[in-house]
KEMARKE-702134 format. One line per 10 residues: number of its first residue (from 1); their letters; for each residue x, y, z of C-alpha. Coordinates in steps of 0.25 Angstrom, whole numbers. Layout:
N
NUM) A) X:Y:Z ~ ...;
END
This chain:
260
1) MSVPPVSPDS) 261:30:384 ~ 247:25:384 ~ 242:16:395 ~ 240:1:392 ~ 226:-4:391 ~ 226:-11:405 ~ 234:-6:416 ~ 248:-14:416 ~ 249:-14:431 ~ 236:-21:433;
11) RLPRHVAIIM) 238:-34:441 ~ 223:-39:439 ~ 217:-41:425 ~ 204:-34:422 ~ 200:-44:412 ~ 203:-59:413 ~ 199:-68:401 ~ 200:-83:403 ~ 199:-96:394 ~ 194:-106:404;
21) DGNGRWAKQR) 201:-119:397 ~ 201:-133:403 ~ 187:-137:408 ~ 187:-149:399 ~ 201:-153:403 ~ 198:-151:418 ~ 186:-161:417 ~ 194:-171:409 ~ 206:-171:419 ~ 195:-175:430;
31) YLPRPAGHRA) 188:-186:421 ~ 176:-177:420 ~ 167:-173:408 ~ 170:-160:402 ~ 158:-153:407 ~ 163:-155:421 ~ 175:-146:417 ~ 166:-135:411 ~ 158:-135:424 ~ 171:-134:433;
41) GVTSVRRTVE) 175:-122:424 ~ 163:-114:428 ~ 168:-115:442 ~ 181:-109:437 ~ 173:-98:430 ~ 166:-94:443 ~ 179:-94:451 ~ 186:-85:441 ~ 174:-75:441 ~ 175:-74:456;
51) QCIAKGIEVL) 190:-72:455 ~ 188:-61:445 ~ 177:-54:454 ~ 186:-55:466 ~ 198:-49:459 ~ 191:-38:452 ~ 194:-43:438 ~ 185:-35:429 ~ 182:-45:417 ~ 183:-60:416;
61) TLFAFSSENW) 181:-66:402 ~ 180:-81:401 ~ 180:-89:388 ~ 169:-99:390 ~ 166:-104:376 ~ 174:-101:364 ~ 168:-100:350 ~ 177:-112:347 ~ 171:-121:359 ~ 159:-124:350;
71) RRPPQEVSLL) 168:-135:344 ~ 168:-143:357 ~ 159:-155:358 ~ 144:-151:358 ~ 141:-157:372 ~ 152:-149:378 ~ 147:-136:371 ~ 133:-139:376 ~ 138:-141:390 ~ 146:-128:390;
81) MELFIASLER) 134:-120:385 ~ 125:-126:396 ~ 136:-123:406 ~ 136:-109:401 ~ 121:-108:403 ~ 122:-114:417 ~ 133:-105:421 ~ 126:-92:417 ~ 114:-97:424 ~ 121:-100:437;
91) ETRKLHENGV) 132:-90:437 ~ 126:-77:432 ~ 118:-73:444 ~ 131:-75:453 ~ 139:-66:443 ~ 129:-55:443 ~ 129:-56:459 ~ 144:-53:458 ~ 143:-42:448 ~ 149:-50:436;
101) RLRVIGERTA) 145:-45:423 ~ 144:-57:413 ~ 146:-56:398 ~ 146:-67:387 ~ 155:-64:375 ~ 154:-73:362 ~ 145:-76:351 ~ 133:-81:360 ~ 123:-83:348 ~ 129:-97:347;
111) FAPRLQDKIA) 124:-101:361 ~ 110:-107:363 ~ 99:-96:366 ~ 98:-101:381 ~ 113:-98:383 ~ 112:-84:376 ~ 101:-80:385 ~ 108:-85:398 ~ 120:-76:393 ~ 111:-64:391;
121) EAEAMTAANR) 105:-66:404 ~ 118:-67:412 ~ 124:-54:404 ~ 111:-46:407 ~ 111:-50:422 ~ 125:-46:424 ~ 126:-34:414 ~ 126:-23:424 ~ 137:-30:434 ~ 150:-23:435;
131) GLHLVIAANY) 159:-33:442 ~ 167:-44:434 ~ 164:-44:419 ~ 163:-59:416 ~ 164:-62:401 ~ 161:-76:396 ~ 166:-79:382 ~ 157:-89:376 ~ 157:-93:361 ~ 167:-82:360;
141) GGRWDIAQAS) 180:-81:351 ~ 190:-70:350 ~ 189:-70:335 ~ 174:-70:335 ~ 175:-57:345 ~ 185:-50:335 ~ 176:-54:323 ~ 163:-49:329 ~ 171:-36:333 ~ 175:-35:318;
151) RQLAIEVAEG) 162:-37:313 ~ 156:-26:321 ~ 167:-16:315 ~ 164:-22:301 ~ 149:-18:303 ~ 153:-4:307 ~ 162:-2:295 ~ 151:-8:286 ~ 141:2:292 ~ 150:14:290;
161) RLRPDEITSE) 152:16:305 ~ 166:13:305 ~ 178:14:295 ~ 188:2:293 ~ 199:11:297 ~ 192:13:310 ~ 193:-2:314 ~ 204:-2:325 ~ 207:-13:335 ~ 201:-4:346;
171) RLASRLVLAD) 188:-4:338 ~ 188:-18:336 ~ 191:-21:350 ~ 179:-13:354 ~ 170:-23:347 ~ 175:-35:354 ~ 165:-42:364 ~ 173:-37:376 ~ 176:-23:371 ~ 171:-17:384;
181) LPEPDLFIRT) 179:-25:393 ~ 195:-24:396 ~ 202:-34:388 ~ 207:-46:396 ~ 220:-44:404 ~ 222:-58:408 ~ 218:-71:399 ~ 218:-84:406 ~ 217:-98:400 ~ 216:-110:408;
191) GGEQRISNFL) 219:-125:404 ~ 233:-123:399 ~ 230:-119:384 ~ 237:-106:380 ~ 229:-99:370 ~ 218:-89:369 ~ 208:-97:360 ~ 201:-86:353 ~ 197:-79:366 ~ 197:-64:367;
201) LWQLAYTELY) 207:-63:356 ~ 207:-48:354 ~ 206:-45:369 ~ 218:-54:373 ~ 228:-45:366 ~ 235:-40:378 ~ 229:-50:389 ~ 239:-58:398 ~ 237:-73:395 ~ 237:-83:406;
211) FTPRLWPDFD) 237:-98:403 ~ 235:-108:414 ~ 235:-124:414 ~ 223:-124:424 ~ 210:-129:419 ~ 199:-119:420 ~ 191:-127:431 ~ 204:-126:439 ~ 206:-111:437 ~ 204:-106:451;
221) ETAFGEALAS) 207:-94:459 ~ 222:-98:460 ~ 223:-100:445 ~ 216:-86:443 ~ 225:-80:453 ~ 238:-85:445 ~ 232:-80:432 ~ 230:-66:438 ~ 244:-66:445 ~ 250:-69:431;
231) FASRQRRFGY) 243:-58:425 ~ 248:-49:436 ~ 262:-52:434 ~ 262:-48:419 ~ 265:-35:413 ~ 255:-31:403 ~ 262:-22:392 ~ 251:-20:381 ~ 262:-17:371 ~ 271:-8:380;
241) TGDQIEQITQ) 284:-12:386 ~ 286:-16:400 ~ 293:-3:404 ~ 281:5:398 ~ 271:-3:406 ~ 279:0:419 ~ 278:15:416 ~ 263:14:413 ~ 261:6:426 ~ 269:16:434;
251) RQVPPDPTQT) 260:27:429 ~ 247:20:431 ~ 250:16:446 ~ 245:27:455 ~ 255:31:466 ~ 253:25:480 ~ 249:36:490 ~ 254:27:501 ~ 268:28:495 ~ 269:43:495;
END
């Protein structure tokens, strides 16, 4: 019996992926303009990053701006772009000092040159860090990710470096933008909606899903703890039976020398 891709007895996710939903509704409930909600959401990002560092979580991926979000009112899109730039300018140095490595995934050529430059500068500054790997998905879509991976394979076939019958799910997965990182163990969506909205479609195949009605600006340490507790209570099977997972778990847990 082969061992599942992630240890089934793990009670802490290595990789947490979050759709940060509810900023606009949070502001509306308080009779504030939508930008106030987005600014409050930045505070929740900071809190969540701090919690991941404190708990030793390896990867945090945040869905900041989807490829579909360009359909929003131009004023709101412009504000989000400016907020992105301001956050990079304000937070990158702090992330670097805390050993966080920042990466932005998505089709960044759609962004203004100034924002592209800020992203490149932030990634370069933190590239050698070995702490939390913070991934920001911006102008990202899961279908785009699969399509760009497929194009890479198609080019290899056209150039004669790969045969069509050599295209496997593993080979395609190796061309996805997060191929070098563990797939998400826990997916969180705030704001009450229960869908994944074109986020990491391939990578979420065996991820534990957690939905909460809390709006993103209200997602605090307690709310994150509740999500982690829910994850810890689940048995991850990866296609195995429950009995098989228990057997694998027993073999993977080393004996306690204090009990001999």
